[in-house]
BALOBA-1460 file (C-alpha; in Angstrom, 3 decimals):
// residues 135
<rec num="1" residu="x" x="15.925" y="-9.668" z="-47.509"/>
<rec num="2" residu="x" x="19.689" y="-9.905" z="-48.357"/>
<rec num="3" residu="x" x="21.989" y="-6.992" z="-48.709"/>
<rec num="4" residu="x" x="25.379" y="-7.546" z="-50.414"/>
<rec num="5" residu="x" x="27.878" y="-6.136" z="-52.663"/>
<rec num="6" residu="x" x="27.028" y="-6.362" z="-56.314"/>
<rec num="7" residu="x" x="28.744" y="-8.761" z="-58.560"/>
<rec num="8" residu="x" x="29.218" y="-8.694" z="-62.553"/>
<rec num="9" residu="x" x="26.056" y="-11.133" z="-62.533"/>
<rec num="10" residu="x" x="24.063" y="-8.465" z="-61.373"/>
<rec num="11" residu="x" x="24.637" y="-5.787" z="-64.068"/>
<rec num="12" residu="x" x="21.692" y="-6.859" z="-66.194"/>
<rec num="13" residu="x" x="18.990" y="-6.493" z="-63.370"/>
<rec num="14" residu="x" x="20.430" y="-3.376" z="-62.175"/>
<rec num="15" residu="x" x="20.565" y="-1.789" z="-65.643"/>
<rec num="16" residu="x" x="16.989" y="-2.969" z="-66.127"/>
<rec num="17" residu="x" x="15.782" y="-1.206" z="-62.681"/>
<rec num="18" residu="x" x="17.557" y="1.668" z="-63.436"/>
<rec num="19" residu="x" x="16.039" y="2.149" z="-66.763"/>
<rec num="20" residu="x" x="12.596" y="1.485" z="-65.741"/>
<rec num="21" residu="x" x="12.804" y="3.675" z="-62.517"/>
<rec num="22" residu="x" x="15.484" y="6.308" z="-63.826"/>
<rec num="23" residu="x" x="15.257" y="9.449" z="-61.926"/>
<rec num="24" residu="x" x="14.655" y="12.706" z="-64.040"/>
<rec num="25" residu="x" x="17.841" y="14.143" z="-62.127"/>
<rec num="26" residu="x" x="19.970" y="11.105" z="-63.427"/>
<rec num="27" residu="x" x="21.798" y="12.734" z="-66.409"/>
<rec num="28" residu="x" x="24.841" y="10.395" z="-66.805"/>
<rec num="29" residu="x" x="24.416" y="7.223" z="-68.985"/>
<rec num="30" residu="x" x="24.145" y="3.946" z="-67.262"/>
<rec num="31" residu="x" x="26.668" y="1.704" z="-68.860"/>
<rec num="32" residu="x" x="28.226" y="-1.745" z="-67.992"/>
<rec num="33" residu="x" x="31.448" y="-0.039" z="-67.721"/>
<rec num="34" residu="x" x="30.325" y="2.268" z="-65.177"/>
<rec num="35" residu="x" x="28.769" y="-0.458" z="-63.165"/>
<rec num="36" residu="x" x="31.842" y="-2.515" z="-63.598"/>
<rec num="37" residu="x" x="33.905" y="0.308" z="-61.951"/>
<rec num="38" residu="x" x="31.366" y="0.383" z="-58.903"/>
<rec num="39" residu="x" x="31.516" y="-3.294" z="-58.573"/>
<rec num="40" residu="x" x="35.350" y="-3.221" z="-58.519"/>
<rec num="41" residu="x" x="35.473" y="-0.622" z="-55.972"/>
<rec num="42" residu="x" x="32.539" y="-2.334" z="-53.900"/>
<rec num="43" residu="x" x="30.458" y="0.906" z="-54.189"/>
<rec num="44" residu="x" x="27.255" y="-0.711" z="-55.608"/>
<rec num="45" residu="x" x="24.986" y="-2.569" z="-53.131"/>
<rec num="46" residu="x" x="22.074" y="-4.592" z="-53.808"/>
<rec num="47" residu="x" x="18.990" y="-5.820" z="-51.911"/>
<rec num="48" residu="x" x="17.643" y="-8.949" z="-52.701"/>
<rec num="49" residu="x" x="14.239" y="-10.617" z="-51.937"/>
<rec num="50" residu="x" x="13.667" y="-14.406" z="-52.600"/>
<rec num="51" residu="x" x="16.669" y="-14.122" z="-54.755"/>
<rec num="52" residu="x" x="15.697" y="-11.407" z="-56.889"/>
<rec num="53" residu="x" x="16.759" y="-7.886" z="-57.000"/>
<rec num="54" residu="x" x="14.825" y="-5.548" z="-55.027"/>
<rec num="55" residu="x" x="17.022" y="-2.374" z="-54.723"/>
<rec num="56" residu="x" x="20.290" y="-0.524" z="-55.300"/>
<rec num="57" residu="x" x="22.462" y="1.915" z="-53.747"/>
<rec num="58" residu="x" x="25.928" y="3.509" z="-54.555"/>
<rec num="59" residu="x" x="28.053" y="4.345" z="-51.692"/>
<rec num="60" residu="x" x="31.241" y="5.714" z="-52.444"/>
<rec num="61" residu="x" x="33.903" y="7.534" z="-50.492"/>
<rec num="62" residu="x" x="36.376" y="9.810" z="-51.970"/>
<rec num="63" residu="x" x="38.696" y="10.395" z="-48.867"/>
<rec num="64" residu="x" x="36.858" y="13.459" z="-47.699"/>
<rec num="65" residu="x" x="33.235" y="12.464" z="-47.478"/>
<rec num="66" residu="x" x="31.027" y="9.642" z="-48.447"/>
<rec num="67" residu="x" x="28.369" y="9.847" z="-51.024"/>
<rec num="68" residu="x" x="24.880" y="8.062" z="-51.349"/>
<rec num="69" residu="x" x="23.224" y="7.858" z="-54.581"/>
<rec num="70" residu="x" x="21.100" y="5.699" z="-57.160"/>
<rec num="71" residu="x" x="18.880" y="4.563" z="-54.236"/>
<rec num="72" residu="x" x="16.275" y="2.740" z="-56.106"/>
<rec num="73" residu="x" x="13.807" y="0.027" z="-54.788"/>
<rec num="74" residu="x" x="11.619" y="-1.927" z="-57.219"/>
<rec num="75" residu="x" x="8.088" y="-0.459" z="-56.846"/>
<rec num="76" residu="x" x="6.329" y="-3.700" z="-55.433"/>
<rec num="77" residu="x" x="8.977" y="-3.639" z="-52.748"/>
<rec num="78" residu="x" x="8.833" y="-0.221" z="-51.641"/>
<rec num="79" residu="x" x="7.609" y="0.903" z="-48.171"/>
<rec num="80" residu="x" x="9.097" y="-2.277" z="-46.606"/>
<rec num="81" residu="x" x="12.370" y="-0.967" z="-45.260"/>
<rec num="82" residu="x" x="14.450" y="-2.176" z="-48.147"/>
<rec num="83" residu="x" x="15.496" y="1.468" z="-48.943"/>
<rec num="84" residu="x" x="16.330" y="2.267" z="-45.416"/>
<rec num="85" residu="x" x="18.117" y="-0.944" z="-44.959"/>
<rec num="86" residu="x" x="20.422" y="-0.210" z="-48.005"/>
<rec num="87" residu="x" x="21.054" y="3.348" z="-46.511"/>
<rec num="88" residu="x" x="22.074" y="1.838" z="-43.245"/>
<rec num="89" residu="x" x="24.343" y="-0.692" z="-44.916"/>
<rec num="90" residu="x" x="25.695" y="2.080" z="-47.182"/>
<rec num="91" residu="x" x="26.386" y="4.204" z="-44.287"/>
<rec num="92" residu="x" x="28.220" y="1.383" z="-42.120"/>
<rec num="93" residu="x" x="30.438" y="0.615" z="-45.211"/>
<rec num="94" residu="x" x="31.440" y="4.339" z="-45.428"/>
<rec num="95" residu="x" x="32.072" y="4.468" z="-41.770"/>
<rec num="96" residu="x" x="34.448" y="1.586" z="-41.787"/>
<rec num="97" residu="x" x="36.098" y="3.279" z="-44.853"/>
<rec num="98" residu="x" x="36.558" y="6.309" z="-42.562"/>
<rec num="99" residu="x" x="33.987" y="8.679" z="-44.130"/>
<rec num="100" residu="x" x="33.038" y="11.141" z="-41.213"/>
<rec num="101" residu="x" x="29.998" y="12.806" z="-43.249"/>
<rec num="102" residu="x" x="27.810" y="11.365" z="-45.728"/>
<rec num="103" residu="x" x="25.938" y="13.318" z="-48.522"/>
<rec num="104" residu="x" x="22.852" y="12.074" z="-50.192"/>
<rec num="105" residu="x" x="22.194" y="13.037" z="-53.714"/>
<rec num="106" residu="x" x="18.573" y="13.702" z="-54.523"/>
<rec num="107" residu="x" x="16.723" y="15.336" z="-57.245"/>
<rec num="108" residu="x" x="15.370" y="18.801" z="-56.522"/>
<rec num="109" residu="x" x="12.038" y="18.002" z="-57.729"/>
<rec num="110" residu="x" x="11.805" y="14.543" z="-56.204"/>
<rec num="111" residu="x" x="9.346" y="15.376" z="-53.124"/>
<rec num="112" residu="x" x="8.957" y="11.655" z="-52.126"/>
<rec num="113" residu="x" x="12.892" y="10.982" z="-52.239"/>
<rec num="114" residu="x" x="13.473" y="14.301" z="-50.192"/>
<rec num="115" residu="x" x="10.790" y="13.130" z="-47.603"/>
<rec num="116" residu="x" x="12.701" y="9.502" z="-47.421"/>
<rec num="117" residu="x" x="16.066" y="11.096" z="-46.791"/>
<rec num="118" residu="x" x="14.503" y="13.450" z="-44.284"/>
<rec num="119" residu="x" x="12.844" y="10.359" z="-42.716"/>
<rec num="120" residu="x" x="16.349" y="8.529" z="-42.721"/>
<rec num="121" residu="x" x="17.764" y="11.534" z="-40.636"/>
<rec num="122" residu="x" x="19.334" y="13.425" z="-43.357"/>
<rec num="123" residu="x" x="19.159" y="17.291" z="-43.174"/>
<rec num="124" residu="x" x="18.452" y="19.295" z="-46.454"/>
<rec num="125" residu="x" x="21.590" y="21.464" z="-46.725"/>
<rec num="126" residu="x" x="20.309" y="24.750" z="-47.873"/>
<rec num="127" residu="x" x="23.850" y="26.692" z="-47.743"/>
<rec num="128" residu="x" x="25.208" y="24.808" z="-50.857"/>
<rec num="129" residu="x" x="24.363" y="24.164" z="-54.578"/>
<rec num="130" residu="x" x="25.843" y="21.544" z="-56.821"/>
<rec num="131" residu="x" x="27.654" y="22.676" z="-59.809"/>
<rec num="132" residu="x" x="28.379" y="20.016" z="-62.431"/>
<rec num="133" residu="x" x="30.155" y="19.624" z="-65.940"/>
<rec num="134" residu="x" x="30.514" y="16.693" z="-68.109"/>
<rec num="135" residu="x" x="33.904" y="16.065" z="-69.230"/>
C-alpha cells in the first residue's frame, strides 16, 4: 500500500469512488473544481494498492484545528488497515501544519463509521452540534 497526496490524474478515480460509496451525510456535490482545490492545498490524500485507488481522506487545517473527512475505502479493501493508515497519515500531516486538535466528521446515522473512529482513538463529542448553511 502507498499513501500519497492526490494529483489531478486521480480525479476520475476519486470521483468514481465517492459516487459509488457516497455517504448519506455528504450533501455537497463532488466536482472536479472542488477536488482541484483539495489537491492544490494538498488536503486530499489517497491510498493505492497495486497501483489502483483503494481509499481517500481529506485532511484540512484551518489554522485552528484539523478536520478529517471523506474517509472512503473501496469495499474489497476494507478491514485491511487502509482506513487507519490514511487517518494516521492525515494526523501526521496536520500535526506538521501545527494543528493541536483534530475533528473527524461522521454521519450521525453511520454506526460502522462511528465504530471505526472510536477504534481509531476518537471520542464522540456530545457537547457540540454542527450547524451548516450552504452559501
